[in-house]
C-alpha atoms as a printed R data frame, in Angstrom:
    type eleno elety resid chain resno       x      y      z
1   ATOM     1    CA   UNK     A     1 119.750 71.303 48.796
2   ATOM     2    CA   UNK     A     2 122.252 69.675 51.144
3   ATOM     3    CA   UNK     A     3 125.647 68.039 50.499
4   ATOM     4    CA   UNK     A     4 127.484 64.889 51.681
5   ATOM     5    CA   UNK     A     5 131.226 65.084 51.570
6   ATOM     6    CA   UNK     A     6 132.957 61.743 51.956
7   ATOM     7    CA   UNK     A     7 136.703 61.685 52.847
8   ATOM     8    CA   UNK     A     8 137.001 65.293 51.474
9   ATOM     9    CA   UNK     A     9 136.927 63.959 47.890
10  ATOM    10    CA   UNK     A    10 133.442 62.632 46.926
11  ATOM    11    CA   UNK     A    11 130.690 65.176 47.132
12  ATOM    12    CA   UNK     A    12 126.999 64.611 46.378
13  ATOM    13    CA   UNK     A    13 123.954 66.742 46.696
14  ATOM    14    CA   UNK     A    14 120.825 65.530 48.328
15  ATOM    15    CA   UNK     A    15 117.711 67.666 49.313
16  ATOM    16    CA   UNK     A    16 117.988 68.681 52.956
17  ATOM    17    CA   UNK     A    17 114.985 66.268 53.997
18  ATOM    18    CA   UNK     A    18 116.606 63.249 52.384
19  ATOM    19    CA   UNK     A    19 120.099 64.072 53.713
20  ATOM    20    CA   UNK     A    20 118.743 64.335 57.412
21  ATOM    21    CA   UNK     A    21 117.127 60.771 57.009
22  ATOM    22    CA   UNK     A    22 120.520 59.485 55.567
23  ATOM    23    CA   UNK     A    23 122.491 61.036 58.291
24  ATOM    24    CA   UNK     A    24 120.497 59.374 61.093
25  ATOM    25    CA   UNK     A    25 120.718 56.107 59.540
26  ATOM    26    CA   UNK     A    26 124.544 56.491 58.657
27  ATOM    27    CA   UNK     A    27 125.591 57.687 62.051
28  ATOM    28    CA   UNK     A    28 123.553 55.029 63.855
29  ATOM    29    CA   UNK     A    29 125.345 52.280 61.847
30  ATOM    30    CA   UNK     A    30 128.700 54.013 62.494
31  ATOM    31    CA   UNK     A    31 127.995 54.512 66.228
32  ATOM    32    CA   UNK     A    32 127.601 50.657 66.250
33  ATOM    33    CA   UNK     A    33 131.103 50.291 64.391
34  ATOM    34    CA   UNK     A    34 129.347 48.823 61.389
35  ATOM    35    CA   UNK     A    35 130.535 49.392 58.074
36  ATOM    36    CA   UNK     A    36 128.349 49.293 54.846
37  ATOM    37    CA   UNK     A    37 128.159 50.307 51.229
38  ATOM    38    CA   UNK     A    38 126.337 53.565 50.330
39  ATOM    39    CA   UNK     A    39 125.277 54.023 46.782
40  ATOM    40    CA   UNK     A    40 123.577 56.755 44.853
41  ATOM    41    CA   UNK     A    41 122.693 57.658 41.388
42  ATOM    42    CA   UNK     A    42 125.144 60.414 40.054
43  ATOM    43    CA   UNK     A    43 123.635 63.705 38.542
44  ATOM    44    CA   UNK     A    44 123.486 63.963 34.697
45  ATOM    45    CA   UNK     A    45 126.279 66.687 34.945
46  ATOM    46    CA   UNK     A    46 128.655 63.994 35.749
47  ATOM    47    CA   UNK     A    47 127.538 61.143 33.488
48  ATOM    48    CA   UNK     A    48 124.192 59.827 34.998
49  ATOM    49    CA   UNK     A    49 126.165 56.813 36.433
50  ATOM    50    CA   UNK     A    50 126.297 55.799 39.846
51  ATOM    51    CA   UNK     A    51 128.756 56.061 42.785
52  ATOM    52    CA   UNK     A    52 129.223 53.511 45.641
53  ATOM    53    CA   UNK     A    53 131.561 54.021 48.844
54  ATOM    54    CA   UNK     A    54 132.457 51.945 51.606
55  ATOM    55    CA   UNK     A    55 131.403 53.885 54.823
56  ATOM    56    CA   UNK     A    56 133.242 52.708 58.017
57  ATOM    57    CA   UNK     A    57 133.752 54.215 61.479
58  ATOM    58    CA   UNK     A    58 136.991 55.881 60.430
59  ATOM    59    CA   UNK     A    59 135.611 57.581 57.340
60  ATOM    60    CA   UNK     A    60 135.474 61.398 57.212
61  ATOM    61    CA   UNK     A    61 131.992 62.427 56.672
62  ATOM    62    CA   UNK     A    62 130.412 65.893 56.487
63  ATOM    63    CA   UNK     A    63 126.743 66.694 56.213
64  ATOM    64    CA   UNK     A    64 126.194 70.259 54.852
65  ATOM    65    CA   UNK     A    65 122.645 71.637 55.002
66  ATOM    66    CA   UNK     A    66 121.645 74.818 53.133
67  ATOM    67    CA   UNK     A    67 118.279 75.009 54.841
68  ATOM    68    CA   UNK     A    68 117.919 76.863 58.290
69  ATOM    69    CA   UNK     A    69 115.538 74.402 60.011
70  ATOM    70    CA   UNK     A    70 115.690 70.752 60.580
71  ATOM    71    CA   UNK     A    71 113.217 68.816 58.500
72  ATOM    72    CA   UNK     A    72 110.577 66.744 60.159
73  ATOM    73    CA   UNK     A    73 111.543 63.081 60.305
74  ATOM    74    CA   UNK     A    74 109.386 60.251 58.704
75  ATOM    75    CA   UNK     A    75 109.833 57.039 60.634
76  ATOM    76    CA   UNK     A    76 108.734 54.890 57.849
77  ATOM    77    CA   UNK     A    77 111.333 56.226 55.670
78  ATOM    78    CA   UNK     A    78 113.871 55.661 58.296
79  ATOM    79    CA   UNK     A    79 112.917 52.074 58.603
80  ATOM    80    CA   UNK     A    80 113.154 51.613 55.028
81  ATOM    81    CA   UNK     A    81 116.597 53.066 54.811
82  ATOM    82    CA   UNK     A    82 117.625 51.094 57.778
83  ATOM    83    CA   UNK     A    83 116.473 47.943 56.026
84  ATOM    84    CA   UNK     A    84 118.277 48.842 52.980
85  ATOM    85    CA   UNK     A    85 121.632 49.484 54.995
86  ATOM    86    CA   UNK     A    86 121.356 46.161 56.617
87  ATOM    87    CA   UNK     A    87 121.054 44.337 53.327
88  ATOM    88    CA   UNK     A    88 123.870 42.865 51.380
89  ATOM    89    CA   UNK     A    89 123.422 45.617 48.815
90  ATOM    90    CA   UNK     A    90 123.821 48.375 51.374
91  ATOM    91    CA   UNK     A    91 122.389 51.831 51.832
92  ATOM    92    CA   UNK     A    92 120.784 53.464 48.914
93  ATOM    93    CA   UNK     A    93 118.039 56.291 48.910
94  ATOM    94    CA   UNK     A    94 114.614 54.568 48.600
95  ATOM    95    CA   UNK     A    95 111.738 56.495 47.878
96  ATOM    96    CA   UNK     A    96 109.887 58.139 50.755
97  ATOM    97    CA   UNK     A    97 106.865 56.054 51.863
98  ATOM    98    CA   UNK     A    98 103.782 57.850 53.224
99  ATOM    99    CA   UNK     A    99 104.286 58.441 56.851
100 ATOM   100    CA   UNK     A   100 102.494 55.868 59.073
101 ATOM   101    CA   UNK     A   101  99.360 57.212 60.530
102 ATOM   102    CA   UNK     A   102  99.421 58.521 64.049
103 ATOM   103    CA   UNK     A   103  97.849 56.066 66.424
104 ATOM   104    CA   UNK     A   104  96.049 57.330 69.331
105 ATOM   105    CA   UNK     A   105  94.696 55.622 72.509
106 ATOM   106    CA   UNK     A   106  90.876 55.037 72.133
107 ATOM   107    CA   UNK     A   107  90.258 56.952 75.144
108 ATOM   108    CA   UNK     A   108  91.702 59.985 73.736
109 ATOM   109    CA   UNK     A   109  89.533 59.403 70.521
110 ATOM   110    CA   UNK     A   110  86.272 59.238 72.854
111 ATOM   111    CA   UNK     A   111  87.201 62.066 74.854
112 ATOM   112    CA   UNK     A   112  88.086 64.198 71.738
113 ATOM   113    CA   UNK     A   113  84.563 63.469 70.359
114 ATOM   114    CA   UNK     A   114  82.570 64.625 73.288
């Protein structure tokens, strides 16, 4: 379980895998100097509501991971998160889609079958 800390005040837990995907999308937008809303569902322990913050290039963000290894990234999930971040509603954690199947050149398939 990882933690995102926003402006040293708002702290939210995400699974390390989800946090890694969110970090890549968030930092990409911030490198482009793009601000956006980021919304998530709150844990039942704090009321089961939702929180939304305005993320901007000057914001203080900390991505804290508790796992020792970086997770494998799902490019289909990254694309879905980027689409959400670029929408008027802003970024939110969309469900992870199945990873796109790996495509290989037909020559590799023929060689592998011989």
